[in-house]
C-alpha angles and dihedrals in degrees: 000000000000091000091051092049093049090049091054092050093050092046091051091049091049091051090051091053091050092050091049091048091054093047096047090047089053089050092055091048089050091054089049089049092052090047090054090049092053091046092054090047089053091051090050090052091050092047091048092048090049092050091048091050091048090049091051091047092047093058097040110116114260118240116260091008136121090257090062090055090052090067089087087079116083093225091056091047090049090051090050090051089049090053091050092049089047089054090053088047089056089051090059091056088053088053089052091052092047093049092047089053097046101036102036115012097045092041094049093045090056092042093052090057091049091047093053091050093048093047091050091051094050096050091045089056090048093051090046092053091046091050091049094053091047091053090050090052091051091052090049091050091048093052090046093054091047091051090049092050093048091050091053092048091050091052092050091048091049092050091048090050092050090049093050091046092053093049111091093196093062117094122243091246092058091049091050090049092052090048093052090048091053092049091050091051091049090051092051090050090051091050091048089050092053091047092049090049091051093048091046092053091046093048093049090052093048092045090052091050090045097054099032103035119012101039094042090050091051092047089048092053091048090049091050090048090052092048091051089050092052091045090050091053090050092051091050091050090052090048088049090060094038092056089061093042092054093061096043094091092053092042087051090052090051091051090046088052090053090049092048090049090052091049091052092066111115112194094187093050091049093049090048090054090051089053091049093046096051101030106134102198092223119143114235112263119259127243117294110248121234114250110209110208092172095078126095114304094235105090131183121231109278139183090272098056137079134179089263101085097179096066095072095075091059090044091052092052092046091047092052091053093051096041112130094013112114131159135305087037096052117117116255121240105258093211120113115278119256124244093254092050090238089148089070129080114266098259094047090044091053091052093048092049092047091050090049091050091050091052091049090049090054091049091049091050091052092049091048090053089048091051092050090051091051091049091052090047091052091050090052091050091049092052093042112025091181089074094057149313113286091209090061089070095052096080094050090044091052091048091050092048091049090049091051092051091049092050091047091052089049091050091049090053093053091043088056091053090046090052088051092054093045092051101254124139116279120250108237093200088065105048110192116253096203145107098259136017123226103180120134114216126193126193136152093312104005124184116232116244103171090137096056089113091058089082130040126226123286091240090097102278097105124085131260092258093051091048091053091050091051093048089054087062093042101057143037124238124259084229088082092050092055092062096037093241111174113232116236119224109246115235120243114252096189146325135268140196122220110238094187136016116265129191112211101212099158128072112270095028129101131213118238136185125227111271094015117144117226139172120251112224098166127021127219111288093196098281096097098253131109124197114227139174130215097184139336092293106032119070137133146126128304129180109273091224090059094062139053107226127209111187121208108225091202092057094222120184119247 
């Protein structure tokens, strides 16, 4: 009965250890699972931060590109600020990933190893205590069986002695021998009894210590280990939330920066900049005059007729095509722009020329600094030849000087064109190599040509509508030919001197050489063209800015 009871106790204790082993193993797996979860969250944060940074970098304006020029608009600047704030926002997600790795993942990885070692030690102590009590029980059982055996042997020896002593036929020596044997067996039984009693006392003491001291201590250590594990998981969960909370102020600042950038957008300022950027400088066109075709067929020479009577039919077709199309809705010439930007409206041309001059000034300043550095270097070499040969600097110095002169000439050329746009006198030493001239010249009785920029040159850089308008002035109508009306020669109203050569490639224009003297038969009517005559047969239009006009107040005929 005692053996059965002890077996049940040991079996129950063994089952408890197995249950605790399973539970603590599950606890370690749970910590590993949570560590894996935090690690994946950290990887997601890093990946998200990388994608956000790439997105911000993708939409950053490229250097020396059109996007960089767009930053003058408040909406573009706000977008750039938003991209910068978004980049900082991505940095905070990198901070989250870094803190998760250092404060949770690394800590839990180290703690899991410590937990496994501690768990292994506790269960080793439990198995050792269990093994010790089992060995004590086996010793007790062994001494008990030996005591039982010795008692039985002593009884048999006593019975044998009594039998020999009662038998009269047995010798006295045999009886004495049986008596000694019985005494020896009784002594062995007494010794076994004492040994069994000692083992029993020892086992009871060890069993008491086992169930009331050792096993409870082991279970207590396992329980404390489990509580520390649970507490550790709770701390990591709090840290998990705190890591996000720590970056919230900076994330809030990033979002505030985005909001502030959005609030800095000024629609009126942006639209005003668009107006300034694309302002043409053209004066609005005047009223279209009424042409009365119901008067007598005989017409005097007018400002819209030339000796070439066949050109008017083409003009009429061209005029019909361009009817109703006035700036700023005219189509631009798709040809490549000229160096002096004469293909642009005056205001835009002025800005382009000014920007070009500013760039050239910066280049000249850089070359001047480079030249000063070379001069100083040469002085140092002259004073201390050991540092270098002074003559080795001469070639680089000459190249720099030549580059400066070239840039200065280029700047003078653009300054001349800028002076032309702004209404200053042209510089004859720098004749314009361009499609149309826009200089204003003023002499004793100068003719005003402030609207020269309203039309582009007849070399092909003006629009279809402007060409038609010029051809109207460069030809007579076939209407006159139908009624055989003789064209009257228009009287000269002054003279002019060609400032620059001009090739009249289009119908109604005339080619002139620089310095050539011509008669003026029709002054500029505000479209940038003056009608001149070389002789009785050659006449046509030239750009007003290409000639210096002297009007005759008496209006004498040539």
